[in-house]
N, CA, C and O atoms as a GROMACS GRO file, in nm:
protein
  460
    1MET      N    1  -0.512   1.021  -0.324
    1MET     CA    2  -0.504   0.911  -0.241
    1MET      C    3  -0.586   0.933  -0.118
    1MET      O    4  -0.571   1.041  -0.062
    2LEU      N    5  -0.662   0.853  -0.072
    2LEU     CA    6  -0.726   0.852   0.048
    2LEU      C    7  -0.659   0.862   0.144
    2LEU      O    8  -0.569   0.778   0.145
    3SER      N    9  -0.660   0.944   0.251
    3SER     CA   10  -0.587   0.925   0.393
    3SER      C   11  -0.641   0.874   0.492
    3SER      O   12  -0.711   0.942   0.567
    4VAL      N   13  -0.620   0.759   0.510
    4VAL     CA   14  -0.683   0.659   0.638
    4VAL      C   15  -0.590   0.653   0.795
    4VAL      O   16  -0.468   0.650   0.814
    5ASN      N   17  -0.710   0.654   0.898
    5ASN     CA   18  -0.668   0.661   1.029
    5ASN      C   19  -0.730   0.570   1.105
    5ASN      O   20  -0.824   0.508   1.057
    6LYS      N   21  -0.692   0.550   1.226
    6LYS     CA   22  -0.714   0.435   1.299
    6LYS      C   23  -0.892   0.420   1.336
    6LYS      O   24  -0.941   0.317   1.383
    7GLN      N   25  -0.964   0.537   1.306
    7GLN     CA   26  -1.106   0.560   1.307
    7GLN      C   27  -1.137   0.472   1.189
    7GLN      O   28  -1.192   0.364   1.214
    8ASN      N   29  -1.112   0.500   1.076
    8ASN     CA   30  -1.167   0.451   0.973
    8ASN      C   31  -1.092   0.312   0.905
    8ASN      O   32  -1.150   0.265   0.807
    9PHE      N   33  -1.018   0.272   0.933
    9PHE     CA   34  -0.909   0.182   0.867
    9PHE      C   35  -0.957   0.055   0.884
    9PHE      O   36  -0.921  -0.028   0.801
   10SER      N   37  -1.020   0.025   0.959
   10SER     CA   38  -1.154  -0.121   0.961
   10SER      C   39  -1.227  -0.135   0.846
   10SER      O   40  -1.219  -0.230   0.768
   11ARG      N   41  -1.318  -0.014   0.835
   11ARG     CA   42  -1.433   0.038   0.720
   11ARG      C   43  -1.345   0.015   0.580
   11ARG      O   44  -1.368  -0.080   0.506
   12VAL      N   45  -1.242   0.111   0.555
   12VAL     CA   46  -1.166   0.153   0.448
   12VAL      C   47  -1.115   0.025   0.382
   12VAL      O   48  -1.151  -0.009   0.269
   13VAL      N   49  -1.025  -0.049   0.463
   13VAL     CA   50  -0.897  -0.154   0.439
   13VAL      C   51  -0.943  -0.275   0.490
   13VAL      O   52  -0.922  -0.368   0.412
   14LEU      N   53  -0.994  -0.305   0.588
   14LEU     CA   54  -1.015  -0.443   0.647
   14LEU      C   55  -1.156  -0.525   0.620
   14LEU      O   56  -1.184  -0.643   0.642
   15ASN      N   57  -1.241  -0.406   0.558
   15ASN     CA   58  -1.370  -0.471   0.530
   15ASN      C   59  -1.395  -0.456   0.394
   15ASN      O   60  -1.508  -0.476   0.351
   16SER      N   61  -1.283  -0.418   0.305
   16SER     CA   62  -1.320  -0.364   0.174
   16SER      C   63  -1.339  -0.504   0.088
   16SER      O   64  -1.253  -0.588   0.115
   17PRO      N   65  -1.418  -0.536   0.008
   17PRO     CA   66  -1.436  -0.661  -0.045
   17PRO      C   67  -1.325  -0.670  -0.188
   17PRO      O   68  -1.307  -0.767  -0.261
   18ASN      N   69  -1.267  -0.546  -0.197
   18ASN     CA   70  -1.127  -0.530  -0.291
   18ASN      C   71  -0.978  -0.536  -0.234
   18ASN      O   72  -0.937  -0.499  -0.125
   19PRO      N   73  -0.931  -0.575  -0.306
   19PRO     CA   74  -0.789  -0.540  -0.256
   19PRO      C   75  -0.739  -0.337  -0.228
   19PRO      O   76  -0.774  -0.232  -0.283
   20VAL      N   77  -0.661  -0.367  -0.132
   20VAL     CA   78  -0.644  -0.249  -0.103
   20VAL      C   79  -0.464  -0.237  -0.081
   20VAL      O   80  -0.399  -0.339  -0.057
   21LEU      N   81  -0.411  -0.127  -0.091
   21LEU     CA   82  -0.270  -0.135  -0.095
   21LEU      C   83  -0.225  -0.010   0.020
   21LEU      O   84  -0.235   0.105  -0.025
   22VAL      N   85  -0.194  -0.019   0.111
   22VAL     CA   86  -0.186   0.076   0.227
   22VAL      C   87  -0.046   0.144   0.232
   22VAL      O   88   0.041   0.071   0.279
   23ASN      N   89  -0.008   0.256   0.196
   23ASN     CA   90   0.103   0.316   0.201
   23ASN      C   91   0.124   0.385   0.322
   23ASN      O   92   0.082   0.497   0.350
   24PHE      N   93   0.193   0.311   0.394
   24PHE     CA   94   0.255   0.399   0.549
   24PHE      C   95   0.368   0.494   0.527
   24PHE      O   96   0.474   0.455   0.477
   25TRP      N   97   0.350   0.607   0.558
   25TRP     CA   98   0.444   0.701   0.534
   25TRP      C   99   0.478   0.844   0.662
   25TRP      O  100   0.414   0.865   0.765
   26ALA      N  101   0.554   0.894   0.629
   26ALA     CA  102   0.591   1.007   0.741
   26ALA      C  103   0.612   1.117   0.658
   26ALA      O  104   0.661   1.097   0.547
   27PRO      N  105   0.580   1.245   0.698
   27PRO     CA  106   0.640   1.380   0.642
   27PRO      C  107   0.787   1.383   0.642
   27PRO      O  108   0.836   1.421   0.535
   28TRP      N  109   0.876   1.349   0.744
   28TRP     CA  110   0.997   1.345   0.747
   28TRP      C  111   1.069   1.244   0.642
   28TRP      O  112   1.190   1.253   0.623
   29CYS      N  113   1.000   1.158   0.583
   29CYS     CA  114   1.045   1.025   0.510
   29CYS      C  115   1.073   1.079   0.352
   29CYS      O  116   0.975   1.067   0.278
   30GLY      N  117   1.180   1.129   0.300
   30GLY     CA  118   1.222   1.179   0.183
   30GLY      C  119   1.180   1.031   0.076
   30GLY      O  120   1.126   1.058  -0.031
   31LEU      N  121   1.202   0.914   0.102
   31LEU     CA  122   1.185   0.843   0.002
   31LEU      C  123   1.010   0.797   0.026
   31LEU      O  124   0.951   0.717  -0.046
   32CYS      N  125   0.961   0.854   0.118
   32CYS     CA  126   0.808   0.825   0.105
   32CYS      C  127   0.738   0.907  -0.001
   32CYS      O  128   0.653   0.863  -0.078
   33LEU      N  129   0.778   1.016   0.005
   33LEU     CA  130   0.743   1.138  -0.083
   33LEU      C  131   0.786   1.106  -0.215
   33LEU      O  132   0.710   1.144  -0.304
   34LEU      N  133   0.913   1.032  -0.258
   34LEU     CA  134   0.956   0.994  -0.396
   34LEU      C  135   0.848   0.877  -0.461
   34LEU      O  136   0.815   0.868  -0.580
   35ILE      N  137   0.804   0.792  -0.352
   35ILE     CA  138   0.716   0.684  -0.412
   35ILE      C  139   0.578   0.714  -0.459
   35ILE      O  140   0.511   0.634  -0.524
   36ASN      N  141   0.532   0.842  -0.421
   36ASN     CA  142   0.396   0.894  -0.480
   36ASN      C  143   0.373   0.894  -0.604
   36ASN      O  144   0.274   0.844  -0.658
   37PRO      N  145   0.466   0.952  -0.659
   37PRO     CA  146   0.438   0.921  -0.818
   37PRO      C  147   0.420   0.774  -0.872
   37PRO      O  148   0.356   0.748  -0.974
   38SER      N  149   0.482   0.678  -0.792
   38SER     CA  150   0.464   0.521  -0.852
   38SER      C  151   0.347   0.473  -0.814
   38SER      O  152   0.298   0.376  -0.872
   39LEU      N  153   0.274   0.545  -0.691
   39LEU     CA  154   0.153   0.481  -0.646
   39LEU      C  155   0.053   0.540  -0.741
   39LEU      O  156  -0.047   0.476  -0.775
   40HIS      N  157   0.076   0.657  -0.784
   40HIS     CA  158  -0.023   0.712  -0.885
   40HIS      C  159  -0.072   0.627  -0.986
   40HIS      O  160  -0.185   0.590  -1.019
   41THR      N  161   0.066   0.603  -1.033
   41THR     CA  162   0.074   0.502  -1.165
   41THR      C  163  -0.006   0.397  -1.164
   41THR      O  164  -0.095   0.384  -1.248
   42ILE      N  165   0.019   0.293  -1.048
   42ILE     CA  166  -0.057   0.194  -1.035
   42ILE      C  167  -0.197   0.244  -1.037
   42ILE      O  168  -0.264   0.146  -1.070
   43GLN      N  169  -0.275   0.344  -1.020
   43GLN     CA  170  -0.390   0.368  -1.017
   43GLN      C  171  -0.454   0.438  -1.155
   43GLN      O  172  -0.565   0.491  -1.166
   44ARG      N  173  -0.367   0.425  -1.241
   44ARG     CA  174  -0.374   0.485  -1.384
   44ARG      C  175  -0.370   0.360  -1.450
   44ARG      O  176  -0.457   0.321  -1.528
   45GLU      N  177  -0.263   0.295  -1.414
   45GLU     CA  178  -0.208   0.239  -1.574
   45GLU      C  179  -0.264   0.091  -1.502
   45GLU      O  180  -0.349   0.063  -1.587
   46TRP      N  181  -0.269  -0.009  -1.413
   46TRP     CA  182  -0.276  -0.124  -1.394
   46TRP      C  183  -0.409  -0.140  -1.406
   46TRP      O  184  -0.490  -0.060  -1.357
   47ASP      N  185  -0.450  -0.269  -1.491
   47ASP     CA  186  -0.571  -0.324  -1.490
   47ASP      C  187  -0.620  -0.374  -1.388
   47ASP      O  188  -0.560  -0.472  -1.343
   48ALA      N  189  -0.736  -0.330  -1.319
   48ALA     CA  190  -0.805  -0.367  -1.180
   48ALA      C  191  -0.694  -0.335  -1.094
   48ALA      O  192  -0.630  -0.423  -1.036
   49PRO      N  193  -0.668  -0.202  -1.084
   49PRO     CA  194  -0.557  -0.190  -0.971
   49PRO      C  195  -0.634  -0.193  -0.825
   49PRO      O  196  -0.756  -0.197  -0.806
   50PRO      N  197  -0.539  -0.190  -0.738
   50PRO     CA  198  -0.621  -0.204  -0.595
   50PRO      C  199  -0.660  -0.076  -0.552
   50PRO      O  200  -0.612   0.007  -0.628
   51GLU      N  201  -0.743  -0.012  -0.441
   51GLU     CA  202  -0.720   0.079  -0.415
   51GLU      C  203  -0.609   0.113  -0.333
   51GLU      O  204  -0.561   0.035  -0.251
   52VAL      N  205  -0.555   0.259  -0.359
   52VAL     CA  206  -0.443   0.294  -0.268
   52VAL      C  207  -0.470   0.392  -0.180
   52VAL      O  208  -0.544   0.485  -0.213
   53VAL      N  209  -0.418   0.384  -0.061
   53VAL     CA  210  -0.486   0.501   0.040
   53VAL      C  211  -0.340   0.502   0.151
   53VAL      O  212  -0.258   0.410   0.154
   54SER      N  213  -0.334   0.586   0.209
   54SER     CA  214  -0.208   0.640   0.269
   54SER      C  215  -0.244   0.651   0.443
   54SER      O  216  -0.345   0.701   0.493
   55VAL      N  217  -0.149   0.600   0.500
   55VAL     CA  218  -0.155   0.623   0.644
   55VAL      C  219  -0.022   0.705   0.705
   55VAL      O  220   0.094   0.668   0.684
   56ASN      N  221  -0.050   0.793   0.766
   56ASN     CA  222   0.064   0.880   0.845
   56ASN      C  223   0.111   0.829   0.935
   56ASN      O  224   0.060   0.868   1.041
   57ALA      N  225   0.195   0.749   0.947
   57ALA     CA  226   0.257   0.659   1.057
   57ALA      C  227   0.294   0.769   1.180
   57ALA      O  228   0.273   0.722   1.292
   58ASP      N  229   0.330   0.868   1.178
   58ASP     CA  230   0.361   0.963   1.267
   58ASP      C  231   0.233   0.997   1.355
   58ASP      O  232   0.245   1.009   1.477
   59GLU      N  233   0.113   1.012   1.293
   59GLU     CA  234  -0.020   1.023   1.349
   59GLU      C  235  -0.111   0.928   1.375
   59GLU      O  236  -0.222   0.935   1.428
   60ASN      N  237  -0.035   0.816   1.322
   60ASN     CA  238  -0.141   0.705   1.367
   60ASN      C  239  -0.039   0.587   1.433
   60ASN      O  240  -0.041   0.477   1.378
   61PHE      N  241   0.040   0.605   1.535
   61PHE     CA  242   0.132   0.485   1.591
   61PHE      C  243   0.049   0.358   1.630
   61PHE      O  244   0.092   0.244   1.612
   62GLN      N  245  -0.055   0.383   1.676
   62GLN     CA  246  -0.130   0.245   1.690
   62GLN      C  247  -0.140   0.144   1.573
   62GLN      O  248  -0.121   0.022   1.577
   63LEU      N  249  -0.174   0.222   1.470
   63LEU     CA  250  -0.164   0.122   1.369
   63LEU      C  251  -0.037   0.068   1.279
   63LEU      O  252  -0.028  -0.035   1.212
   64ALA      N  253   0.069   0.184   1.306
   64ALA     CA  254   0.209   0.120   1.276
   64ALA      C  255   0.238   0.043   1.380
   64ALA      O  256   0.278  -0.066   1.339
   65ASN      N  257   0.235   0.049   1.506
   65ASN     CA  258   0.267  -0.071   1.591
   65ASN      C  259   0.182  -0.188   1.573
   65ASN      O  260   0.237  -0.299   1.572
   66THR      N  261   0.061  -0.178   1.560
   66THR     CA  262  -0.030  -0.293   1.505
   66THR      C  263   0.018  -0.392   1.376
   66THR      O  264   0.003  -0.514   1.366
   67TYR      N  265   0.082  -0.293   1.276
   67TYR     CA  266   0.155  -0.373   1.174
   67TYR      C  267   0.292  -0.358   1.180
   67TYR      O  268   0.350  -0.360   1.072
   68ARG      N  269   0.364  -0.343   1.289
   68ARG     CA  270   0.488  -0.374   1.310
   68ARG      C  271   0.573  -0.316   1.205
   68ARG      O  272   0.634  -0.380   1.119
   69LEU      N  273   0.570  -0.168   1.222
   69LEU     CA  274   0.642  -0.109   1.091
   69LEU      C  275   0.800  -0.091   1.122
   69LEU      O  276   0.822  -0.012   1.214
   70LYS      N  277   0.886  -0.134   1.076
   70LYS     CA  278   1.035  -0.146   1.098
   70LYS      C  279   1.086  -0.007   0.989
   70LYS      O  280   1.168   0.074   1.031
   71ASN      N  281   1.037   0.003   0.878
   71ASN     CA  282   1.069   0.093   0.801
   71ASN      C  283   0.972   0.177   0.730
   71ASN      O  284   0.857   0.136   0.710
   72LEU      N  285   1.021   0.320   0.683
   72LEU     CA  286   0.924   0.374   0.612
   72LEU      C  287   0.993   0.428   0.456
   72LEU      O  288   1.105   0.478   0.441
   73PRO      N  289   0.903   0.404   0.366
   73PRO     CA  290   0.778   0.374   0.324
   73PRO      C  291   0.788   0.196   0.357
   73PRO      O  292   0.875   0.110   0.338
   74THR      N  293   0.635   0.198   0.422
   74THR     CA  294   0.585   0.020   0.405
   74THR      C  295   0.463   0.051   0.333
   74THR      O  296   0.387   0.147   0.344
   75LEU      N  297   0.460  -0.068   0.245
   75LEU     CA  298   0.348  -0.096   0.154
   75LEU      C  299   0.298  -0.246   0.210
   75LEU      O  300   0.361  -0.350   0.227
   76ILE      N  301   0.154  -0.210   0.229
   76ILE     CA  302   0.096  -0.374   0.266
   76ILE      C  303  -0.037  -0.331   0.166
   76ILE      O  304  -0.104  -0.230   0.147
   77LEU      N  305  -0.034  -0.490   0.109
   77LEU     CA  306  -0.139  -0.513   0.002
   77LEU      C  307  -0.214  -0.612   0.090
   77LEU      O  308  -0.162  -0.719   0.122
   78PHE      N  309  -0.359  -0.572   0.138
   78PHE     CA  310  -0.448  -0.633   0.198
   78PHE      C  311  -0.542  -0.686   0.100
   78PHE      O  312  -0.552  -0.615   0.000
   79ASN      N  313  -0.604  -0.776   0.102
   79ASN     CA  314  -0.725  -0.867   0.040
   79ASN      C  315  -0.845  -0.932   0.155
   79ASN      O  316  -0.814  -1.030   0.222
   80GLN      N  317  -0.963  -0.876   0.168
   80GLN     CA  318  -1.095  -0.912   0.237
   80GLN      C  319  -1.009  -0.909   0.376
   80GLN      O  320  -1.030  -1.012   0.440
   81GLY      N  321  -0.918  -0.820   0.440
   81GLY     CA  322  -0.889  -0.827   0.583
   81GLY      C  323  -0.740  -0.863   0.581
   81GLY      O  324  -0.659  -0.820   0.663
   82GLN      N  325  -0.708  -0.962   0.460
   82GLN     CA  326  -0.587  -1.010   0.497
   82GLN      C  327  -0.466  -0.960   0.459
   82GLN      O  328  -0.469  -0.891   0.358
   83ILE      N  329  -0.340  -0.977   0.520
   83ILE     CA  330  -0.201  -0.907   0.443
   83ILE      C  331  -0.190  -1.012   0.345
   83ILE      O  332  -0.211  -1.128   0.381
   84ILE      N  333  -0.157  -0.984   0.217
   84ILE     CA  334  -0.130  -1.062   0.114
   84ILE      C  335  -0.009  -1.036   0.083
   84ILE      O  336   0.054  -1.142   0.081
   85HIS      N  337   0.064  -0.938   0.054
   85HIS     CA  338   0.207  -0.900   0.048
   85HIS      C  339   0.263  -0.787   0.141
   85HIS      O  340   0.182  -0.733   0.217
   86ARG      N  341   0.388  -0.749   0.142
   86ARG     CA  342   0.440  -0.655   0.223
   86ARG      C  343   0.555  -0.575   0.126
   86ARG      O  344   0.625  -0.645   0.053
   87ILE      N  345   0.570  -0.452   0.125
   87ILE     CA  346   0.722  -0.425   0.057
   87ILE      C  347   0.776  -0.304   0.180
   87ILE      O  348   0.718  -0.208   0.230
   88GLU      N  349   0.886  -0.348   0.197
   88GLU     CA  350   0.941  -0.261   0.324
   88GLU      C  351   1.094  -0.256   0.300
   88GLU      O  352   1.136  -0.364   0.258
   89GLY      N  353   1.181  -0.167   0.313
   89GLY     CA  354   1.312  -0.155   0.344
   89GLY      C  355   1.348  -0.106   0.188
   89GLY      O  356   1.456  -0.137   0.137
   90ILE      N  357   1.259  -0.036   0.126
   90ILE     CA  358   1.330   0.034  -0.020
   90ILE      C  359   1.418   0.108  -0.013
   90ILE      O  360   1.400   0.201   0.066
   91LYS      N  361   1.549   0.104  -0.086
   91LYS     CA  362   1.634   0.180  -0.112
   91LYS      C  363   1.679   0.252  -0.216
   91LYS      O  364   1.756   0.347  -0.211
   92GLU      N  365   1.629   0.205  -0.311
   92GLU     CA  366   1.656   0.267  -0.458
   92GLU      C  367   1.514   0.233  -0.573
   92GLU      O  368   1.438   0.137  -0.557
   93ARG      N  369   1.505   0.326  -0.677
   93ARG     CA  370   1.414   0.315  -0.747
   93ARG      C  371   1.396   0.201  -0.824
   93ARG      O  372   1.285   0.163  -0.858
   94HIS      N  373   1.518   0.134  -0.859
   94HIS     CA  374   1.503  -0.018  -0.896
   94HIS      C  375   1.443  -0.098  -0.840
   94HIS      O  376   1.366  -0.176  -0.895
   95GLU      N  377   1.470  -0.091  -0.695
   95GLU     CA  378   1.406  -0.183  -0.610
   95GLU      C  379   1.283  -0.194  -0.607
   95GLU      O  380   1.210  -0.294  -0.608
   96LEU      N  381   1.256  -0.049  -0.601
   96LEU     CA  382   1.078  -0.032  -0.601
   96LEU      C  383   0.984  -0.060  -0.712
   96LEU      O  384   0.865  -0.090  -0.710
   97ARG      N  385   1.082  -0.039  -0.824
   97ARG     CA  386   1.005  -0.079  -0.963
   97ARG      C  387   1.000  -0.271  -0.965
   97ARG      O  388   0.914  -0.332  -1.028
   98GLN      N  389   1.094  -0.331  -0.896
   98GLN     CA  390   1.085  -0.483  -0.909
   98GLN      C  391   0.994  -0.509  -0.814
   98GLN      O  392   0.919  -0.600  -0.848
   99GLN      N  393   0.970  -0.460  -0.698
   99GLN     CA  394   0.868  -0.488  -0.621
   99GLN      C  395   0.735  -0.445  -0.654
   99GLN      O  396   0.638  -0.515  -0.627
  100LEU      N  397   0.723  -0.325  -0.715
  100LEU     CA  398   0.555  -0.330  -0.788
  100LEU      C  399   0.531  -0.412  -0.877
  100LEU      O  400   0.418  -0.460  -0.881
  101ASN      N  401   0.642  -0.456  -0.984
  101ASN     CA  402   0.604  -0.577  -1.061
  101ASN      C  403   0.588  -0.669  -1.020
  101ASN      O  404   0.517  -0.741  -1.090
  102GLN      N  405   0.632  -0.726  -0.900
  102GLN     CA  406   0.559  -0.837  -0.783
  102GLN      C  407   0.419  -0.810  -0.778
  102GLN      O  408   0.337  -0.877  -0.840
  103LEU      N  409   0.392  -0.712  -0.705
  103LEU     CA  410   0.290  -0.645  -0.632
  103LEU      C  411   0.151  -0.676  -0.753
  103LEU      O  412   0.039  -0.720  -0.730
  104ARG      N  413   0.208  -0.634  -0.874
  104ARG     CA  414   0.116  -0.636  -0.988
  104ARG      C  415   0.058  -0.754  -1.042
  104ARG      O  416  -0.056  -0.768  -1.087
  105LEU      N  417   0.157  -0.845  -1.034
  105LEU     CA  418   0.118  -1.014  -1.049
  105LEU      C  419   0.037  -1.065  -0.967
  105LEU      O  420  -0.058  -1.140  -0.988
  106ILE      N  421   0.096  -1.002  -0.826
  106ILE     CA  422  -0.007  -1.063  -0.698
  106ILE      C  423  -0.149  -1.029  -0.732
  106ILE      O  424  -0.240  -1.112  -0.733
  107ASN      N  425  -0.163  -0.891  -0.760
  107ASN     CA  426  -0.291  -0.803  -0.771
  107ASN      C  427  -0.345  -0.876  -0.909
  107ASN      O  428  -0.459  -0.917  -0.888
  108GLN      N  429  -0.307  -0.900  -1.018
  108GLN     CA  430  -0.372  -0.977  -1.115
  108GLN      C  431  -0.432  -1.104  -1.098
  108GLN      O  432  -0.528  -1.136  -1.168
  109GLN      N  433  -0.366  -1.210  -0.978
  109GLN     CA  434  -0.389  -1.337  -0.925
  109GLN      C  435  -0.552  -1.323  -0.840
  109GLN      O  436  -0.645  -1.404  -0.831
  110LEU      N  437  -0.533  -1.172  -0.781
  110LEU     CA  438  -0.655  -1.169  -0.712
  110LEU      C  439  -0.767  -1.099  -0.775
  110LEU      O  440  -0.883  -1.107  -0.734
  111ASN      N  441  -0.726  -1.027  -0.881
  111ASN     CA  442  -0.861  -0.998  -0.949
  111ASN      C  443  -0.809  -0.995  -1.096
  111ASN      O  444  -0.757  -0.903  -1.159
  112PRO      N  445  -0.845  -1.154  -1.137
  112PRO     CA  446  -0.831  -1.165  -1.281
  112PRO      C  447  -0.940  -1.106  -1.352
  112PRO      O  448  -1.054  -1.087  -1.310
  113LYS      N  449  -0.884  -1.076  -1.485
  113LYS     CA  450  -0.975  -1.040  -1.590
  113LYS      C  451  -1.091  -1.090  -1.632
  113LYS      O  452  -1.082  -1.202  -1.681
  114VAL      N  453  -1.208  -1.038  -1.630
  114VAL     CA  454  -1.322  -1.131  -1.679
  114VAL      C  455  -1.333  -1.110  -1.830
  114VAL      O  456  -1.312  -0.999  -1.879
  115CYS      N  457  -1.364  -1.210  -1.898
  115CYS     CA  458  -1.314  -1.204  -2.072
  115CYS      C  459  -1.463  -1.183  -2.106
  115CYS      O  460  -1.499  -1.170  -2.223
   0.00000   0.00000   0.00000
């Protein structure tokens, strides 16, 4: 997973022609570490997955403030520089699965399969 900071956020996320899922996390956040396998699964198993990048919120306070993070982890799906979907306040695995299933449907709408 590519690590992004304030210097390259615009180039990698906002200027990307494809959907990008940004994982805002912190090293002290246990749940942040637990969702990483799910984020890797997205990249391996989804058809036309969004690019998944990570932002250490502790080291990138300006970005955390810009996107008004209230909880960690926070996942934000961007498409062509616009926020499409936001996942925050996850407390349990089944809740994460439900949110990721919803995100998968949104991503499929952004990236319809070409037949």
